[in-house]
Backbone as CSV, one residue per row, in Angstrom:
resi,resn,N_x,N_y,N_z,CA_x,CA_y,CA_z,C_x,C_y,C_z
1,MET,-23.905,24.813,-6.984,-22.775,24.281,-8.231,-21.521,24.738,-7.641
2,ARG,-20.526,23.808,-8.160,-19.421,24.121,-7.785,-18.790,25.396,-8.393
3,PRO,-17.893,26.142,-7.510,-17.506,27.179,-8.194,-16.288,27.479,-9.165
4,TRP,-16.432,28.472,-10.046,-15.103,28.139,-11.104,-13.921,28.797,-10.370
5,ASN,-13.103,27.819,-10.538,-11.815,28.051,-9.865,-10.696,27.768,-10.553
6,THR,-9.393,27.821,-10.250,-8.275,27.481,-10.704,-7.797,26.328,-10.792
7,SER,-8.301,25.333,-9.708,-8.090,24.101,-8.672,-8.873,23.487,-10.052
8,THR,-10.320,23.893,-10.442,-11.058,23.338,-11.666,-10.474,23.006,-12.642
9,GLU,-10.122,23.826,-13.260,-9.423,24.276,-14.253,-8.092,23.048,-14.343
10,ASP,-6.851,23.612,-13.759,-6.302,22.775,-13.669,-6.384,21.213,-13.721
11,ASP,-7.632,20.466,-12.833,-7.887,19.692,-12.880,-7.991,18.901,-14.429
12,LEU,-9.164,19.865,-14.910,-9.636,19.410,-16.099,-8.391,19.486,-17.190
13,ARG,-7.484,20.552,-17.271,-6.308,20.643,-18.017,-5.344,19.569,-17.885
14,ARG,-5.303,18.823,-16.738,-4.342,17.266,-16.426,-5.123,16.378,-17.202
15,LEU,-6.057,16.292,-17.532,-7.013,14.933,-18.135,-6.800,15.232,-19.185
16,LEU,-6.777,16.662,-19.881,-7.076,16.935,-21.187,-5.029,16.655,-21.734
17,ASN,-4.431,16.960,-20.925,-3.183,17.109,-21.168,-2.300,15.219,-20.988
18,GLU,-3.260,14.371,-20.621,-2.745,12.959,-20.324,-3.608,12.446,-21.769
19,TRP,-4.797,12.811,-22.226,-5.488,12.354,-23.680,-4.266,13.198,-24.574
20,ASP,-3.920,14.272,-24.457,-2.786,14.833,-25.531,-3.303,14.276,-27.057
21,PRO,-4.457,14.282,-27.615,-4.486,14.491,-29.027,-3.508,14.521,-29.690
22,VAL,-3.248,15.708,-29.726,-1.830,16.761,-30.791,-0.511,15.984,-30.408
23,GLY,-0.414,15.324,-29.269,0.938,14.994,-28.959,1.893,16.021,-28.271
24,VAL,1.773,17.051,-27.951,2.542,18.079,-27.803,2.702,18.475,-26.455
25,ALA,1.724,17.996,-25.551,1.221,18.307,-24.074,2.497,18.517,-23.394
26,ASP,3.699,17.743,-23.328,4.986,17.454,-22.967,5.744,18.926,-23.009
27,ASP,5.281,18.982,-24.008,6.097,20.821,-24.374,5.348,21.913,-23.930
28,VAL,4.090,21.453,-24.382,2.712,22.923,-24.127,1.906,22.679,-23.432
29,GLN,2.134,22.915,-22.202,1.287,22.546,-21.447,-0.164,22.821,-21.439
30,ASP,-0.178,24.109,-22.398,-1.748,24.992,-22.519,-2.037,24.623,-23.795
31,GLU,-1.615,23.614,-24.585,-2.432,23.361,-25.657,-3.796,23.320,-26.397
32,TYR,-4.566,22.607,-25.083,-6.085,22.162,-24.869,-6.720,23.328,-23.965
33,ASP,-5.885,24.392,-23.543,-6.491,25.424,-22.298,-8.269,26.348,-23.570
34,CYS,-7.875,26.088,-24.735,-9.657,26.581,-25.748,-10.396,25.892,-25.268
35,MET,-10.218,24.873,-24.572,-11.205,23.629,-24.616,-11.839,23.898,-22.626
36,LEU,-11.207,24.190,-22.100,-11.657,24.561,-20.759,-12.680,24.911,-20.454
37,ALA,-12.860,26.397,-20.863,-14.135,27.092,-20.419,-15.707,26.180,-21.162
38,PRO,-15.046,26.016,-22.517,-16.185,25.418,-23.218,-16.911,24.049,-22.344
39,LEU,-15.737,23.196,-22.248,-16.339,22.296,-21.448,-16.796,22.234,-19.822
40,LEU,-16.285,23.386,-19.356,-16.890,23.378,-17.967,-18.306,24.042,-17.843
41,GLN,-18.428,25.026,-18.564,-19.768,25.514,-19.066,-20.954,24.326,-19.228
42,ARG,-20.525,23.536,-20.137,-21.304,22.221,-20.391,-21.500,21.630,-19.115
43,LEU,-20.257,20.922,-18.529,-20.315,20.181,-17.462,-21.336,20.968,-16.647
44,ARG,-21.341,22.201,-16.179,-21.895,22.669,-15.127,-23.580,22.809,-15.596
45,SER,-23.746,22.723,-16.753,-24.978,23.088,-17.387,-25.356,21.327,-17.188
46,GLY,-25.212,20.309,-17.073,-25.530,19.223,-17.128,-25.007,18.373,-18.324
47,ALA,-24.102,18.575,-18.959,-23.975,17.944,-20.294,-23.251,16.305,-19.743
48,GLY,-23.755,15.542,-20.287,-23.230,13.940,-20.420,-22.495,13.864,-21.489
49,ARG,-21.719,12.250,-21.007,-21.096,11.932,-22.003,-21.437,12.043,-23.497
50,ILE,-22.755,11.712,-24.207,-22.842,12.391,-25.361,-22.401,13.817,-25.986
51,GLU,-22.981,15.108,-25.123,-22.629,16.253,-25.376,-20.843,16.281,-25.154
52,VAL,-20.617,15.809,-24.379,-19.082,16.124,-24.331,-18.145,15.444,-25.540
53,GLY,-18.483,14.400,-25.803,-17.813,13.716,-27.028,-18.105,14.164,-28.108
54,GLU,-18.864,14.771,-28.135,-19.415,15.779,-29.540,-18.514,16.795,-29.746
55,PHE,-18.661,17.832,-28.441,-17.540,18.493,-28.519,-16.594,18.241,-29.018
56,LEU,-15.840,17.000,-28.181,-14.223,16.811,-28.275,-14.055,16.395,-29.747
57,ARG,-15.115,15.529,-30.403,-15.167,15.059,-31.697,-14.890,16.712,-32.895
58,HIS,-15.843,17.640,-32.846,-15.642,18.789,-33.103,-14.742,19.374,-33.276
59,GLU,-13.629,19.702,-31.719,-12.978,20.450,-31.805,-11.599,19.455,-32.820
60,LEU,-11.778,18.382,-32.143,-10.406,17.599,-32.853,-10.453,17.900,-34.412
61,GLU,-11.858,17.432,-35.283,-11.751,18.261,-36.293,-11.667,19.299,-37.110
62,ASP,-12.498,20.399,-36.251,-12.568,21.710,-36.493,-11.269,22.650,-36.404
63,HIS,-11.096,22.403,-35.042,-10.361,23.369,-34.320,-8.666,22.964,-34.579
64,PHE,-8.337,21.529,-34.589,-7.093,20.990,-34.351,-6.862,20.732,-35.907
65,GLY,-7.746,20.149,-36.545,-7.736,19.734,-37.758,-7.252,18.344,-38.103
66,LEU,-7.886,17.279,-36.898,-7.283,16.119,-36.995,-8.561,15.028,-37.243
67,ASP,-8.189,14.209,-37.490,-9.274,12.995,-37.679,-9.251,12.156,-36.379
68,PRO,-10.770,12.505,-35.944,-11.056,11.884,-34.493,-10.862,10.166,-34.416
69,LEU,-10.853,9.443,-35.982,-10.733,8.174,-35.440,-9.457,7.668,-34.608
70,GLY,-9.737,7.019,-34.111,-7.981,6.350,-33.269,-7.918,7.505,-31.919
71,MET,-8.504,8.863,-31.866,-8.535,9.491,-31.005,-9.132,9.482,-29.778
72,ARG,-10.486,8.493,-29.972,-11.221,8.168,-28.834,-11.990,9.264,-27.827
73,PRO,-12.534,10.066,-28.450,-13.073,11.407,-27.944,-14.463,10.778,-27.272
74,ASP,-14.951,9.668,-27.593,-15.753,9.231,-26.732,-15.463,8.319,-25.420
75,ALA,-13.954,8.041,-25.389,-14.078,7.285,-24.029,-13.431,8.549,-23.187
76,MET,-12.641,9.789,-23.856,-12.278,10.764,-23.280,-13.335,11.570,-22.693
77,ALA,-14.667,11.567,-23.149,-15.779,11.972,-22.766,-16.449,11.407,-21.570
78,VAL,-16.117,9.811,-21.327,-16.496,9.238,-20.204,-15.603,9.440,-19.161
79,ARG,-14.399,9.768,-19.354,-13.301,9.574,-18.482,-13.868,11.578,-17.746
80,VAL,-13.905,12.184,-18.770,-14.519,13.669,-18.340,-15.774,14.053,-17.069
81,VAL,-16.734,13.002,-17.743,-17.904,13.125,-16.989,-17.684,12.752,-15.751
82,GLY,-17.156,11.611,-15.731,-16.412,10.448,-14.811,-15.847,11.584,-13.671
83,TRP,-14.558,12.221,-13.969,-14.197,13.217,-13.016,-15.187,14.434,-12.703
84,TRP,-15.807,14.523,-13.554,-16.917,15.642,-12.893,-17.623,15.493,-11.971
85,LYS,-18.080,13.948,-12.160,-19.235,13.538,-11.234,-18.586,13.239,-9.737
86,SER,-17.041,12.773,-10.022,-16.636,12.604,-8.588,-16.164,13.628,-7.763
87,THR,-15.891,14.750,-8.525,-15.029,16.205,-8.061,-16.451,17.259,-8.233
88,GLY,-17.629,17.097,-8.745,-18.506,17.981,-8.832,-19.350,18.559,-8.010
89,PRO,-20.300,19.458,-8.201,-21.542,20.010,-7.075,-22.045,18.459,-6.123
90,ALA,-22.298,18.537,-5.153,-23.126,17.521,-4.219,-24.372,17.155,-5.276
91,GLY,-24.763,15.736,-5.160,-25.724,15.474,-6.029,-25.387,15.160,-7.663
92,GLY,-24.210,15.994,-8.111,-23.945,15.838,-9.490,-25.274,16.112,-10.516
93,VAL,-24.812,16.675,-11.593,-25.518,17.319,-12.328,-25.590,16.644,-13.866
94,ALA,-24.598,16.182,-14.166,-24.375,15.409,-15.189,-25.089,14.141,-15.693
95,SER,-25.796,14.014,-16.855,-26.704,12.839,-17.004,-25.517,11.664,-18.261
96,PRO,-26.049,10.816,-18.715,-25.218,9.716,-19.457,-24.898,10.209,-20.518
């Protein structure tokens, strides 16, 4: 497995900031840091787009108090899982 490191967290932070569902990433670079560890844990455990999408949807609704409609958490999940597969451990462990 890929070691847990700052570079991995920084890459995932960049992805979340590009998505920016709250609309504050230009001013608050760590707005989505609360999702870094849970997402990385899921990815390292082999989570695929469905589980990641459910997590993102839950965070939007319960943590940020947003309506996920229009925020495209499933599309972001595809992006996150694709990023993980392309930069993750050899052989990849993520599933569809």
